[in-house]
Every structure is written in C-alpha cells, then in structure tokens.
C-alpha positions, 0 to 999 in steps of 0.5 A: 767458539761463539755461544751457540756455535753453529746451531740452528734456532727458530724464532716465532713472532720475529718481525718486531719487538722481542722476537726481532731482538731475539733473532738478532741475538741468536745470530750474534751468538753464532746460530743460523736463524729461521725467522718466522712471523705472520707479517712477511714485511717485518720478518724479512726486515729482521732477516735483512738486519741479521744479514747486514750484521754478518749473520745467517738467517732466512724467513718463513711465514707462518700463522702459529695458530694453524698447526699445519703451518707450524709443522711446515715451519719446523720442517723448513728449518730442518730442511734448510739447515739440517736440524733444529737445536734452539727455539723461541716460541714468542708469537703472541697477542694482548687481546682487548682490554676489558673486565672479565665479564665484558670479554667477548668469547671470540676474543678470549678464544683468539688469545688462547689460540695464539698465545697458548695452543700455538706454543703447544703446537710449536713444541709438538713439532720442535721437540721431535726435530730436536731429539733427531738433532741430538737435543736442544733447548726451547724458550717460551715467551710467557709474561710476568702476567703468567706469574701474577694477575693484572686487571682487564686482561683475563684472556692474556693472564690465563694464556700466559699462566698456561704457557708456564704450566705447559713449559713445566710439563714439557720440561719434566717429560723431555729433560731426561731426553736432552731437550730443556724447556724454559719460559721467559716472563718479560715485564713491560717492554719497550716495543712499538705497541707499548711505546704507542700506549705510553704516548697515548696518555701520561697516566698510562706512561706512568703506570707502565713504568711504576709497575716495576721497582726500576721505574722503566720499561725493559729493552727488547735486547734485555729479554733477548739476552735472557732467551739466548742464555737459557738456550745456551750451555751456560744454562745447561742445568736450568729446566722447567723454569719461568724466569722473570725479566721484569725489573722486580715487578713480581717481587713486590 
C-alpha cells in the first residue's frame, strides 16, 4: 500500500513553491489532495500537474486570512472526498524588509494575519474534521526564522515563532485524541521568489547560500518530503515537533 493509502490531504498556498511540491508529494504518496491558494491560476496548474502524474486532486480557492473562507475550504474537502486526514498549512508571506522601527503597522498586521492567525483558523476547522474522520496529522509551515531570528524581518520572525508555539499548543491538546500536529521549519528554499532575490544581486545570492553549512538552497521537494513523512504513520510518535529542514542553519 502507498504511504498515505487513500487519505485526504489539504494543502494551502499550493499554487507554487513548497506548497505545490507538497501537494504533488501527497498525491504521489496516494492521497487525494485538495489544492488551495488565493491564486486560482497557480492552484489549478498544480491540480493539472497532479492529474498528469496519475494522482487525484481538485482546487478550491481560499484567502486563508478570511476565517469564513477557511471554514468553507475544509467543508469542501469533507464534502468532496468524505473526510480529512492530513493538512499542510503552508500559505504565507514575507512582508517588507525593514528595520523593526521602520515596519509599517499595516504590514506587520498583514504578515501576522496570513502567517499566524490563518494557521489558527485552519487548525480550528481542520481538527474537528479530522476527529470525525478517525484522526489525522497536521503540518504547519514555520521557518528556521521561527527558531532563530534574522534581521530586517521582525514581523515574519514573530509570525513564525508564533506558528511554532501554536503547533505545540495544538499538539498537547489533541495528540491524545488522535490528531498529531507538527511544524516544518524550512531554510531558504529554491522558490521563484528566492530565485528572483538571488538574481537581483550576487551579494544576495551568496548570502542566501552562506546561511547554511551545506552552502546551497533547499529544493521544494526536500521540504515536501518532510511534510509527507510527518503526516504518515512512519512518524506516528512525532507530535509537537518543529523540524528544521535547513541544511544545518540553526545548528551553527
């Protein structure tokens, strides 16, 4: 039997980058995947890629900062596939690069709303669906910036530290009821956004690779494989963990 059998998985921010890789990995592991993103074009392209590879998936657009849309997204998964067993709450934004005192309050609020409050909203609706489905596993995308600080990203760092704390809180409440909750903490990953940042300046490109002892960016598939493992029975006693997938960046 495949790693995730015939389970139902939900991935937010699945229109590109880590989210797309995660959705593809869930499908390759045998899950039926609900692909969600605020960008319908990217989300539908992810579904097409899954279908082309022989998997099963459908798209549901959602702005995760709107709790009503999150509730509707989870309801869609249950109505379409009969339950919910796995979720990767991945949608997020970086926010503006600035010293803390120069961060606009509106930008800080936006980053917290999308990166942290939305993870709360997702779990608030996913957990009851998983309990009704006999249990499940959730992985929240934090960051190595959720374990250590990086400069000029106060809102992002705060939001990702919050994701780690929220993950642990959910894990200790629901582990005994059959829902495991973990976080993945990626290092700098080869997404389109980071490729563009690297191409903008040789200094930036070197800084992005020098942050890790492995002196390279992570591939989205490397993060996705960790997410699928955390959702699988192979990680059946892993709960409340913030897993760095960062090439050793936080070990320095």
